[in-house]
C-alpha positions in Angstrom: 107.8 83.7 123.6 104.4 85.9 124.3 106.3 88.5 126.0 109.2 89.2 124.1 106.1 89.5 121.3 104.5 91.9 123.8 107.0 94.0 124.8 107.1 94.0 120.3 103.4 94.7 119.3 103.9 97.6 121.7 107.0 99.1 120.5 106.0 99.3 116.3 102.7 100.4 117.2 104.5 103.6 119.9 107.2 104.5 117.9 104.7 105.3 115.3 103.7 107.7 116.9 106.9 108.7 117.8 109.7 111.3 116.2 113.0 109.8 114.9 114.8 111.2 117.8 112.1 109.6 121.2 112.7 106.7 118.8 115.9 106.1 120.5 115.4 107.4 123.4 112.4 105.2 123.7 114.0 102.1 123.4 117.2 102.9 125.7 113.5 103.2 128.2 112.0 100.0 127.0 116.1 97.7 127.3 115.6 99.2 130.4 112.9 98.2 132.2 113.7 94.6 130.4 117.0 94.6 131.3 115.7 96.0 135.2 113.2 93.0 135.2 116.2 90.7 134.4 118.0 91.7 137.6 121.5 92.3 134.8 120.7 97.0 136.1 120.9 96.8 139.3 118.3 100.1 141.1 121.4 101.6 142.7 123.4 101.7 138.9 119.6 103.4 137.6 119.5 106.0 140.5 123.0 106.7 139.1 122.4 106.7 135.6 118.9 109.1 136.5 120.8 111.5 138.8 124.9 111.4 139.2 124.9 114.7 139.1 123.0 115.5 142.5 125.0 112.5 144.4 128.2 114.8 144.2 129.8 115.8 146.9 131.4 119.8 146.4 133.4 118.3 149.2 134.7 115.6 147.0 135.1 117.6 143.5 137.4 119.7 145.4 139.5 116.7 146.7 140.9 115.8 143.1 144.5 113.9 143.4 144.9 114.7 139.7 145.8 117.5 137.5 144.3 116.3 135.0 141.2 114.9 136.1 138.4 117.1 135.3 137.4 117.8 139.2 133.2 117.8 138.5 134.6 113.7 136.7 136.4 112.2 140.2 133.3 114.3 142.1 131.2 111.5 139.5 133.5 109.0 140.5 133.5 109.7 144.6 129.6 109.3 144.0 129.6 105.4 142.4 131.9 104.1 146.0 
């Protein structure tokens, strides 16, 4: 209960000084950190979300097996493995 109230107090106080567009990003970061602490989001999943474009290999994009799927999206799917 104490951690939940402290988290809420920090959120409310920091959001007072943020622009509206930045509040949603801050909310996402708080939520993700809570879920990471609870082990609901694995480190590999978080790293994929942050660095997905870096993980795509050119050969994976070139070997897209279907015409209807964008090669970049195929590369992202291959990076999930």
